[in-house]
One Martini backbone bead per residue (centre of mass of N, CA, C, O) as a GRO file, in nm:
protein
  153
    1MET     BB    1   8.355   7.397  15.567
    2ALA     BB    2   8.638   7.511  15.507
    3LEU     BB    3   8.708   7.312  15.283
    4ALA     BB    4   8.475   7.385  15.084
    5LYS     BB    5   8.551   7.688  15.062
    6ARG     BB    6   8.837   7.644  14.955
    7THR     BB    7   8.753   7.484  14.700
    8LEU     BB    8   8.575   7.703  14.579
    9ILE     BB    9   8.796   7.918  14.548
   10THR     BB   10   8.986   7.750  14.371
   11VAL     BB   11   8.786   7.711  14.136
   12ILE     BB   12   8.734   8.007  14.075
   13VAL     BB   13   9.030   8.086  14.022
   14GLY     BB   14   9.080   7.883  13.796
   15VAL     BB   15   8.863   7.989  13.602
   16LEU     BB   16   8.972   8.277  13.579
   17VAL     BB   17   9.250   8.198  13.469
   18LEU     BB   18   9.140   8.051  13.219
   19VAL     BB   19   8.989   8.288  13.093
   20ILE     BB   20   9.225   8.488  13.079
   21GLY     BB   21   9.405   8.305  12.903
   22ILE     BB   22   9.215   8.282  12.657
   23GLY     BB   23   9.185   8.585  12.610
   24GLY     BB   24   9.488   8.639  12.567
   25GLY     BB   25   9.523   8.446  12.326
   26VAL     BB   26   9.315   8.584  12.137
   27PHE     BB   27   9.447   8.862  12.137
   28VAL     BB   28   9.726   8.782  12.026
   29GLY     BB   29   9.625   8.643  11.770
   30LEU     BB   30   9.475   8.896  11.651
   31ARG     BB   31   9.713   9.102  11.668
   32TYR     BB   32   9.970   8.915  11.533
   33PHE     BB   33   9.813   8.681  11.321
   34SER     BB   34   9.646   8.890  11.172
   35SER     BB   35   9.499   9.047  10.880
   36ALA     BB   36   9.438   9.356  10.878
   37PRO     BB   37   9.312   9.606  10.682
   38GLU     BB   38   9.492   9.844  10.785
   39GLU     BB   39   9.764   9.700  10.731
   40SER     BB   40   9.734   9.647  10.417
   41ALA     BB   41   9.749   9.953  10.338
   42ASN     BB   42  10.078   9.959  10.398
   43VAL     BB   43  10.125   9.786  10.163
   44VAL     BB   44  10.329   9.737   9.900
   45GLN     BB   45  10.280   9.743   9.568
   46VAL     BB   46  10.383   9.511   9.328
   47PRO     BB   47  10.458   9.513   9.019
   48ASP     BB   48  10.440   9.371   8.740
   49PRO     BB   49  10.617   9.248   8.516
   50GLY     BB   50  10.742   9.292   8.228
   51PRO     BB   51  10.856   9.228   7.947
   52MET     BB   52  11.079   8.966   7.839
   53VAL     BB   53  11.431   8.955   7.726
   54ASP     BB   54  11.652   8.735   7.592
   55LEU     BB   55  12.005   8.803   7.510
   56GLY     BB   56  12.198   8.609   7.648
   57GLN     BB   57  12.531   8.512   7.629
   58PHE     BB   58  12.834   8.649   7.790
   59THR     BB   59  13.186   8.685   7.693
   60ALA     BB   60  13.462   8.852   7.866
   61THR     BB   61  13.723   9.045   7.898
   62MET     BB   62  13.884   9.220   8.131
   63ALA     BB   63  14.031   9.536   8.268
   64ASP     BB   64  14.292   9.365   8.346
   65PRO     BB   65  14.615   9.273   8.371
   66GLU     BB   66  14.494   9.018   8.410
   67VAL     BB   67  14.326   8.738   8.320
   68ARG     BB   68  13.980   8.809   8.295
   69VAL     BB   69  13.644   8.671   8.331
   70ILE     BB   70  13.314   8.731   8.197
   71LYS     BB   71  12.984   8.570   8.268
   72VAL     BB   72  12.663   8.629   8.112
   73ARG     BB   73  12.309   8.636   8.153
   74VAL     BB   74  12.067   8.833   7.978
   75THR     BB   75  11.783   9.014   8.098
   76VAL     BB   76  11.504   9.218   7.996
   77GLU     BB   77  11.290   9.474   8.110
   78LEU     BB   78  11.020   9.608   7.978
   79SER     BB   79  10.798   9.885   7.982
   80GLY     BB   80  10.639   9.744   7.731
   81PRO     BB   81  10.478   9.619   7.457
   82ASN     BB   82  10.572   9.841   7.255
   83VAL     BB   83  10.872   9.774   7.278
   84ALA     BB   84  10.864   9.491   7.155
   85VAL     BB   85  10.772   9.586   6.878
   86ARG     BB   86  11.009   9.781   6.824
   87LEU     BB   87  11.241   9.546   6.894
   88ALA     BB   88  11.193   9.326   6.656
   89ASP     BB   89  11.425   9.431   6.528
   90PRO     BB   90  11.740   9.290   6.486
   91GLY     BB   91  11.913   9.550   6.517
   92TRP     BB   92  11.864   9.600   6.822
   93THR     BB   93  12.003   9.346   6.924
   94VAL     BB   94  12.285   9.419   6.828
   95ILE     BB   95  12.314   9.676   6.986
   96LEU     BB   96  12.282   9.553   7.268
   97LYS     BB   97  12.516   9.350   7.253
   98ASP     BB   98  12.738   9.556   7.210
   99GLU     BB   99  12.695   9.718   7.471
  100ILE     BB  100  12.744   9.485   7.664
  101LEU     BB  101  13.035   9.414   7.578
  102LYS     BB  102  13.159   9.693   7.639
  103THR     BB  103  13.085   9.694   7.941
  104LEU     BB  104  13.233   9.434   8.026
  105LYS     BB  105  13.525   9.521   7.928
  106ASP     BB  106  13.532   9.769   8.153
  107GLN     BB  107  13.567   9.575   8.372
  108ARG     BB  108  13.652   9.485   8.707
  109TYR     BB  109  13.685   9.243   8.927
  110ASP     BB  110  13.656   9.411   9.197
  111SER     BB  111  13.380   9.559   9.102
  112VAL     BB  112  13.207   9.253   9.058
  113ARG     BB  113  13.243   9.045   9.300
  114TYR     BB  114  13.003   9.177   9.437
  115THR     BB  115  12.685   9.274   9.475
  116GLU     BB  116  12.727   9.576   9.434
  117GLY     BB  117  12.868   9.542   9.158
  118MET     BB  118  12.638   9.407   9.012
  119GLU     BB  119  12.435   9.636   9.047
  120LYS     BB  120  12.601   9.849   8.901
  121LEU     BB  121  12.614   9.700   8.634
  122LYS     BB  122  12.309   9.703   8.584
  123GLN     BB  123  12.288  10.015   8.579
  124ASP     BB  124  12.484  10.062   8.348
  125LEU     BB  125  12.338   9.896   8.138
  126LYS     BB  126  12.071  10.048   8.146
  127ALA     BB  127  12.177  10.321   8.065
  128ARG     BB  128  12.317  10.236   7.800
  129LEU     BB  129  12.068  10.109   7.664
  130ASN     BB  130  11.873  10.352   7.683
  131SER     BB  131  12.057  10.541   7.509
  132ALA     BB  132  12.035  10.344   7.247
  133LEU     BB  133  11.732  10.370   7.273
  134PRO     BB  134  11.419  10.435   7.214
  135ARG     BB  135  11.152  10.599   7.294
  136VAL     BB  136  10.842  10.482   7.444
  137ASP     BB  137  10.581  10.650   7.533
  138ASP     BB  138  10.779  10.844   7.701
  139LYS     BB  139  10.978  10.601   7.764
  140VAL     BB  140  11.184  10.393   7.861
  141ALA     BB  141  11.260  10.075   7.756
  142LEU     BB  142  11.401   9.994   8.036
  143ASN     BB  143  11.376   9.878   8.362
  144ARG     BB  144  11.560   9.606   8.360
  145VAL     BB  145  11.849   9.423   8.460
  146LEU     BB  146  11.923   9.071   8.429
  147PHE     BB  147  12.070   8.786   8.587
  148ASP     BB  148  12.090   8.443   8.530
  149GLU     BB  149  12.404   8.465   8.500
  150PHE     BB  150  12.721   8.468   8.705
  151MET     BB  151  13.076   8.504   8.613
  152THR     BB  152  13.403   8.498   8.755
  153GLN     BB  153  13.784   8.454   8.672
   0.00000   0.00000   0.00000
């Protein structure tokens, strides 16, 4: 009788441990691995990129005492489709390319060698190009300058 009672208690404890384990697993799964609606409200929505224009590849000697070369392929993200219509005139492309070359020639190897320098160069190019371009719909023409290729030597 004592053996049957002990077996019954062991089975009951085993079932309780199993139920608690399954419940804990479901709780952890729902808590950490499901996307709850209130959590998705905190997610920052990333806007779609604007129209892109490939301005081509540029090679320039840098402003270093020794001969250093920078070679980049530049794409710009426009602030809207109206900018693309406005910049369809080939004269604007020539102005953009001239500003890019002048900016590249002013760079030093040590200033663009690392990621921070590349990002600063992008910001410099964006500021310089936006200052050379007309505002369209009361906005600057370019949102971003992107490098498809980047090499210094």
